[in-house]
C-alpha positions as CSV (number, residue, x, y, z in Angstrom):
1,M,-14.5,-2.0,22.1
2,L,-11.0,-1.9,20.3
3,T,-8.0,-2.2,22.3
4,E,-5.7,0.3,22.0
5,S,-3.4,-2.2,20.1
6,E,-6.5,-3.3,18.0
7,R,-6.8,0.6,17.2
8,I,-3.5,1.0,16.2
9,T,-3.5,-1.4,13.2
10,H,-7.0,-1.0,12.3
11,R,-5.9,2.7,11.7
12,L,-2.7,1.2,10.0
13,G,-4.9,-1.3,7.8
14,R,-7.3,1.6,6.9
15,N,-4.5,3.9,5.2
16,T,-3.6,1.2,2.6
17,F,-7.2,-0.3,2.7
18,L,-9.6,2.5,3.0
19,P,-12.6,2.1,4.9
20,L,-14.6,0.9,2.7
21,W,-13.4,-2.7,2.9
22,S,-11.1,-3.0,6.3
23,Y,-13.7,-3.9,9.4
24,A,-13.0,-3.9,12.6
25,N,-14.4,-6.8,14.9
26,P,-16.5,-7.7,12.5
27,L,-19.4,-10.4,13.5
28,R,-20.3,-13.7,12.6
29,H,-24.3,-14.2,12.3
30,D,-24.8,-15.3,16.2
31,G,-23.0,-11.9,17.0
32,D,-19.9,-13.5,18.2
33,E,-16.6,-11.5,17.3
34,L,-15.0,-13.6,14.0
35,C,-11.3,-11.9,14.2
36,D,-10.0,-8.2,15.2
37,V,-9.5,-7.0,11.6
38,L,-11.2,-8.3,8.3
39,V,-10.1,-7.0,4.9
40,I,-11.9,-8.2,1.8
41,F,-10.3,-6.7,-1.4
42,G,-11.7,-8.5,-4.0
43,E,-10.8,-12.2,-4.1
44,D,-8.3,-11.2,-1.3
45,V,-9.4,-11.6,2.0
46,L,-7.0,-11.0,4.9
47,I,-7.7,-12.0,8.6
48,F,-6.1,-9.9,11.8
49,S,-6.1,-11.1,15.1
50,V,-4.5,-8.9,17.3
51,K,-2.7,-9.7,20.6
52,E,-1.0,-7.7,23.1
53,N,1.2,-9.3,25.8
54,A,3.6,-7.9,27.6
55,Y,7.0,-9.7,27.6
56,K,8.8,-10.3,30.8
57,P,12.1,-11.9,31.4
58,T,12.2,-14.8,33.8
59,D,15.2,-17.0,35.1
60,D,14.5,-19.3,32.4
61,V,14.5,-17.8,29.4
62,E,12.9,-20.3,27.5
63,T,10.1,-20.5,29.9
64,G,10.0,-16.8,29.6
65,L,9.4,-17.2,25.2
66,D,7.0,-19.9,25.4
67,R,4.6,-17.8,28.2
68,W,4.9,-14.8,25.2
69,Y,4.5,-16.9,22.4
70,R,2.0,-18.9,23.8
71,K,-0.2,-15.3,24.5
72,A,0.6,-13.1,21.3
73,I,1.1,-15.5,18.6
74,R,-1.0,-19.0,19.6
75,R,-3.9,-17.6,20.6
76,S,-4.2,-15.1,17.3
77,V,-3.4,-18.2,15.3
78,V,-6.4,-20.2,16.7
79,Q,-8.7,-17.2,16.5
80,I,-7.4,-17.1,12.9
81,T,-8.2,-20.3,12.0
82,G,-11.3,-20.4,13.5
83,A,-12.2,-17.7,11.1
84,E,-11.0,-18.7,8.3
85,R,-13.1,-22.1,8.7
86,W,-16.3,-19.9,9.1
87,L,-15.7,-18.1,6.4
88,K,-15.3,-21.1,4.2
89,E,-18.3,-22.5,5.0
90,P,-20.9,-22.5,2.0
91,T,-23.6,-21.5,4.3
92,N,-22.0,-17.9,5.3
93,T,-22.5,-16.1,2.5
94,R,-21.9,-12.6,4.4
95,V,-19.7,-11.1,7.6
96,I,-22.2,-8.8,9.5
97,K,-20.2,-5.2,10.6
98,S,-19.5,-4.8,13.7
99,D,-22.2,-2.0,14.4
100,K,-24.8,-5.1,13.2
101,T,-25.6,-3.1,10.0
102,E,-25.4,-4.3,6.6
103,G,-23.4,-7.4,5.6
104,V,-20.4,-7.6,4.0
105,L,-19.8,-10.4,0.7
106,I,-17.8,-13.0,1.1
107,P,-15.8,-14.1,-2.2
108,E,-16.7,-17.0,-3.3
109,N,-13.3,-18.7,-3.7
110,P,-11.6,-16.5,-1.1
111,R,-7.5,-16.1,-0.9
112,I,-7.0,-16.3,2.6
113,H,-4.2,-14.2,4.5
114,R,-3.5,-15.2,7.8
115,I,-1.9,-12.2,10.0
116,A,-1.3,-12.7,13.2
117,V,-0.4,-9.3,15.0
118,A,1.8,-10.0,18.1
119,F,2.4,-6.7,20.7
120,G,4.3,-6.3,23.9
121,S,7.6,-7.8,22.7
122,G,9.1,-3.9,21.9
123,G,10.5,-6.2,18.6
124,Q,13.0,-7.0,20.8
125,L,12.3,-11.3,19.9
126,L,12.5,-13.6,16.7
127,L,9.1,-13.8,15.1
128,P,8.6,-17.3,13.6
129,Y,7.9,-17.7,9.7
130,G,6.2,-19.4,7.7
131,E,4.2,-22.2,9.2
132,V,3.1,-21.7,12.5
133,E,1.2,-23.9,14.3
134,G,0.6,-26.3,11.6
135,V,-1.1,-23.4,9.2
136,T,1.6,-20.6,6.9
137,A,1.0,-17.0,8.9
138,H,2.4,-13.9,9.0
139,V,3.5,-12.3,12.3
140,F,4.0,-8.7,12.8
141,D,5.1,-7.2,15.8
142,E,5.1,-3.5,16.5
143,P,7.8,-2.1,14.4
144,S,7.6,-4.9,11.8
145,L,3.7,-4.0,11.5
146,F,4.4,-0.1,11.4
147,H,7.4,-0.6,8.3
148,V,5.1,-3.2,6.1
149,L,1.8,-0.7,5.9
150,S,4.0,1.9,5.9
151,E,6.3,1.1,2.9
152,L,3.5,-0.8,1.4
153,D,0.4,1.5,1.6
154,T,-1.7,0.2,-0.9
155,A,-3.6,-3.2,-1.1
156,A,-1.8,-4.3,-4.4
157,D,2.0,-3.7,-2.8
158,F,0.8,-5.4,0.7
159,I,-1.1,-8.4,-0.9
160,A,1.6,-8.5,-3.3
161,Y,4.6,-8.5,-0.4
162,L,2.7,-11.3,1.2
163,V,2.3,-14.1,-1.5
164,E,6.2,-13.5,-2.2
165,K,6.7,-14.2,1.4
166,D,4.5,-17.8,1.0
167,R,6.3,-18.3,-1.8
168,I,9.8,-18.4,-1.0
169,L,9.4,-19.6,2.6
170,S,7.7,-22.4,1.5
171,V,10.4,-23.5,-0.9
172,R,13.1,-22.6,1.4
173,P,11.8,-23.2,4.7
174,N,15.1,-23.3,6.2
175,L,15.4,-19.8,5.6
176,R,16.9,-17.9,9.2
177,I,15.0,-14.5,9.2
178,F,16.0,-12.0,12.0
179,S,13.8,-8.9,11.5
180,E,10.6,-8.8,9.7
181,S,11.4,-5.3,8.3
182,D,15.1,-6.5,7.4
183,L,13.2,-9.0,4.8
184,L,10.6,-6.2,3.8
185,A,14.1,-3.7,2.2
186,A,15.4,-6.9,0.7
187,Y,12.1,-7.4,-1.0
188,I,12.2,-4.0,-2.0
189,S,15.8,-4.0,-2.8
190,H,15.4,-6.4,-5.1
191,R,12.2,-4.8,-6.8
192,R,9.5,-6.6,-5.1
193,S,11.5,-10.3,-5.1
194,L,12.9,-12.7,-3.0
195,S,14.0,-15.0,-5.6
196,F,17.9,-14.2,-4.3
197,L,17.0,-16.1,-1.2
198,D,16.4,-19.2,-3.6
199,V,19.8,-21.0,-3.3
200,E,20.5,-24.6,-2.7
201,A,21.9,-24.8,0.6
202,D,21.5,-26.6,4.5
203,E,20.9,-23.1,5.9
204,V,20.0,-19.7,4.3
205,I,20.7,-16.6,6.7
206,L,19.3,-12.9,5.6
207,G,21.1,-10.5,7.6
208,D,20.5,-8.0,9.9
209,D,21.3,-4.5,8.0
210,W,19.0,-4.7,5.4
211,W,16.8,-2.2,6.9
212,D,18.7,0.5,8.0
213,T,20.6,0.5,4.2
214,H,17.0,0.5,3.1
215,V,16.1,3.8,5.1
216,R,19.9,5.4,4.2
217,S,19.4,4.4,0.4
218,E,19.0,7.1,-2.0
219,D,17.4,4.9,-4.0
220,I,14.5,5.2,-1.5
221,R,14.6,9.0,-1.1
222,F,14.3,9.7,-4.5
223,R,11.6,7.1,-5.1
224,D,9.8,8.1,-1.8
225,E,10.0,12.1,-3.8
226,D,8.7,10.9,-6.8
227,N,5.9,9.5,-5.3
228,K,4.6,12.4,-4.1
229,I,2.5,12.8,-7.1
230,S,0.7,9.1,-6.4
231,Y,-1.3,10.6,-3.3
232,L,-3.6,12.8,-5.6
233,W,-4.7,9.3,-6.6
234,D,-5.4,8.2,-3.0
235,G,-7.1,11.7,-3.0
236,I,-9.4,11.2,-5.5
237,I,-10.2,7.8,-4.3
238,E,-10.7,9.1,-0.3
239,F,-13.2,11.8,-2.1
240,L,-15.4,9.5,-3.9
241,A,-15.1,6.8,-1.1
242,S,-16.1,9.7,1.4
243,E,-18.9,10.6,-0.6
244,F,-20.1,7.2,-1.4
245,D,-20.1,6.1,2.3
246,Q,-21.9,9.3,2.9
247,G,-24.7,8.4,0.2
248,V,-24.7,12.4,-0.7
249,A,-22.5,11.3,-3.5
250,E,-23.8,12.5,-7.4
251,L,-22.1,9.6,-9.4
252,G,-24.9,8.6,-11.4
253,V,-24.6,5.2,-10.8
254,S,-26.0,2.3,-8.9
255,P,-24.1,1.6,-5.2
256,D,-22.9,-2.1,-6.6
257,D,-21.8,-0.1,-9.7
258,A,-19.9,2.8,-7.5
259,E,-18.3,0.6,-5.3
260,I,-17.1,-1.6,-8.4
261,A,-15.3,1.7,-9.6
262,L,-14.3,2.6,-6.5
263,R,-12.2,-0.9,-6.3
264,L,-11.1,-0.1,-9.5
265,L,-9.4,3.1,-8.7
266,A,-7.9,1.6,-5.7
267,M,-6.6,-1.7,-7.3
268,P,-3.2,0.0,-8.9
269,N,0.1,-0.3,-7.0
270,R,2.1,2.9,-5.4
271,F,4.2,3.1,-8.9
272,E,1.0,2.6,-10.9
273,R,-0.6,5.5,-8.9
274,R,2.0,7.9,-9.9
275,T,2.0,7.4,-13.4
276,L,-1.8,7.4,-13.1
277,A,-2.0,10.6,-10.8
278,T,0.8,12.1,-13.7
279,D,-1.1,12.1,-16.4
280,F,-4.3,13.3,-14.7
281,R,-2.5,16.2,-13.2
282,E,-1.4,17.2,-16.5
283,I,-5.0,17.2,-17.8
284,I,-6.2,19.4,-15.4
285,I,-3.0,21.4,-15.6
286,D,-2.5,21.5,-19.1
287,P,-3.6,25.0,-20.4
288,L,-6.9,24.6,-23.0
289,P,-6.7,25.6,-26.7
290,A,-8.8,28.8,-27.3
291,G,-12.4,28.1,-28.1
292,I,-12.3,24.4,-26.1
293,N,-13.8,23.8,-23.0
294,S,-12.1,20.6,-21.7
295,M,-9.8,18.1,-22.2
296,K,-9.6,14.7,-22.5
297,R,-6.9,11.5,-22.1
298,M,-7.2,7.9,-22.4
299,V,-4.4,5.9,-20.7
300,D,-3.6,2.5,-21.5
301,H,-2.0,-0.1,-19.1
302,D,-1.1,-3.2,-19.9
303,G,-1.9,-4.6,-16.7
304,A,2.0,-5.7,-15.8
305,D,2.3,-3.6,-12.7
306,F,-1.4,-4.9,-11.5
307,D,-2.1,-8.2,-10.1
308,C,-5.0,-7.7,-12.2
309,V,-6.7,-7.7,-16.1
310,P,-5.3,-4.6,-18.1
311,H,-7.5,-1.7,-18.0
312,T,-8.0,1.3,-19.7
313,Y,-8.6,4.8,-17.8
314,V,-10.3,8.0,-19.5
315,F,-9.6,11.3,-17.8
316,L,-11.9,14.6,-18.5
317,A,-11.8,17.9,-17.3
318,V,-14.1,20.3,-18.3
319,D,-15.5,24.1,-17.9
320,P,-17.5,23.6,-14.4
321,E,-20.7,25.5,-16.1
322,I,-20.9,21.5,-17.8
323,T,-23.2,19.9,-15.5
324,R,-22.6,17.2,-13.4
325,E,-24.6,15.2,-15.3
326,Q,-23.5,16.6,-18.4
327,R,-19.9,15.2,-17.6
328,R,-21.1,12.2,-16.5
329,S,-22.9,11.1,-20.1
330,A,-19.7,12.5,-21.7
331,L,-17.5,10.0,-19.4
332,Q,-19.8,7.0,-20.7
333,A,-19.6,7.8,-24.0
334,M,-15.2,8.3,-23.4
335,C,-16.0,4.7,-21.8
336,W,-17.9,3.1,-24.7
337,I,-15.3,4.9,-27.5
338,A,-12.3,3.7,-25.2
339,R,-13.1,-0.2,-25.0
340,W,-14.2,-0.1,-28.7
341,L,-10.3,1.9,-29.8
342,R,-9.1,-0.8,-26.8
343,P,-10.0,-4.4,-27.6
344,E,-7.8,-6.0,-25.6
345,N,-8.8,-4.1,-22.4
346,H,-12.2,-5.2,-21.3
347,T,-12.4,-3.0,-18.4
348,V,-12.8,0.5,-18.6
349,V,-12.7,3.2,-15.7
350,G,-13.4,7.3,-16.2
351,I,-13.1,10.1,-13.8
352,A,-14.2,14.1,-14.8
353,T,-13.2,16.8,-12.5
354,E,-13.4,20.6,-13.3
355,H,-10.0,22.1,-15.2
356,A,-7.9,24.2,-13.5
357,D,-8.2,27.1,-16.1
358,F,-11.7,27.5,-14.0
359,G,-10.2,27.0,-10.5
360,G,-9.1,23.6,-10.1
361,P,-11.3,20.2,-9.0
362,E,-14.0,20.6,-6.6
363,N,-16.0,17.4,-7.6
364,F,-15.2,14.3,-9.1
365,E,-17.3,11.9,-11.0
366,V,-16.3,8.0,-11.9
367,V,-17.6,5.7,-14.1
368,S,-16.7,2.4,-15.0
369,L,-17.9,-0.2,-18.2
370,T,-17.0,-3.8,-18.5
371,Q,-17.8,-5.5,-21.7
372,E,-16.4,-8.8,-22.5
373,E,-17.1,-9.1,-25.8
374,L,-17.1,-6.2,-28.5
375,T,-20.6,-7.4,-30.1
376,P,-21.6,-5.9,-33.4
377,D,-24.2,-3.4,-31.9
378,F,-21.4,-2.4,-29.3
379,V,-19.2,-1.4,-31.8
380,A,-22.0,0.6,-34.2
381,K,-22.8,1.9,-30.8
382,A,-19.4,2.8,-29.8
383,K,-19.2,4.7,-33.8
384,E,-22.0,6.4,-33.2
385,L,-21.2,8.3,-30.0
386,Q,-17.9,9.1,-32.0
387,G,-19.4,10.5,-34.7
388,K,-21.7,12.8,-32.1
389,T,-19.0,13.7,-30.2
390,G,-16.1,13.7,-31.5
391,F,-14.1,12.4,-28.9
392,F,-10.6,10.7,-29.7
393,T,-11.1,11.0,-33.4
394,N,-8.2,13.3,-33.6
395,I,-5.3,11.6,-31.5
396,T,-2.1,11.5,-30.5
397,V,0.3,8.6,-29.9
398,S,2.5,9.0,-27.5
399,G,4.9,6.7,-25.1
400,Q,6.4,7.2,-21.9
401,E,9.3,5.3,-20.5
402,Q,8.8,5.1,-16.5
403,N,10.5,3.3,-13.4
404,E,10.5,3.0,-9.9
405,F,14.3,2.9,-9.1
406,R,15.6,3.9,-12.2
407,A,15.0,0.2,-14.2
408,D,13.6,0.0,-17.6
409,R,9.7,-0.3,-17.6
410,G,7.4,1.3,-20.2
411,R,3.9,1.9,-20.8
412,W,1.7,3.5,-23.3
413,R,-0.6,6.8,-23.4
414,I,-3.0,7.4,-26.2
415,D,-3.7,11.5,-26.1
416,G,-6.9,12.9,-27.3
417,Q,-8.4,16.0,-26.9
418,S,-11.3,17.7,-28.7
């Protein structure tokens, strides 16, 4: 049974990490609870421990603070380190879900992120940063947890922030921070970096007005407006994840392959989702030329905005008279051809849906292909498929400059239709 504070944490976490990779109250093999919330996303494992303890002022301020710290933070860190030890045991390969159903595979070489959530202070107490009880941990209270998971609402964004925090606090342990929300605002303001705090000084103090400035910023208002389109990408992931979870998806791939494809779709950060969703929306709404019953596009991303290898995406919008099986077949051919045309990108992800000329999206198909080496047989098959289908034979290359905060950041797109 989740407590109210655990429910809040899990709900916020599910928005960022999606239900497929976020687990409340997971269990060890012996049935004991491992932690309050566990997220397994690729090699990244996030261990959340949530403790709620109302802070009660005392005549001796130090005594009251120590009592709250001990119950709200120290207990969390103890739970987290215990869970980490268990996860790293070679004999422990799976975590059991709280409903005692299927196990969740533990990565071989997990990158652990320790997250202690301390409710009960009302955001009025200073939190520890960097090393806590002998280990590096991230401590959040009610307002900072809400701000961080609302602002960094993709796995890539949130994990990148934790990694950058760990980095700066490891080289500047003398950094004084009054509020996690201020640190978050400074990180975003400096284009997702905290390097500006890496200065030689006896003590580095981060001011306490960063968050207030952040929420009033015109840059942030424009960014949020521009990001609205990105939630189309989230909607596609949630649609496919929901069908996959219910076992009713006509994905045309095995459950393992379907989860791999969904994970690849979920990897992009918020800015990257904005650019992907813009491209996908364009092929859905751009009018089809006379006599053409589908629109295709290949989008090449160099991986600079991911914490991952480069990917290629192929998008297909079609006449609904084309069956879902035919769509999957076309997507598979497009992925094969795209892998050949973009030799530096080993992974291709394809998405298909209905074109707006015929009423717009109702269903989605997803296909992924990873081919490490372009063997002669693979290239021959790709050329054969291109010859049979005509996919990406008459392509138009176009470049787009996009940025998150009016800064220069480029990407390239290859458009093709037939």
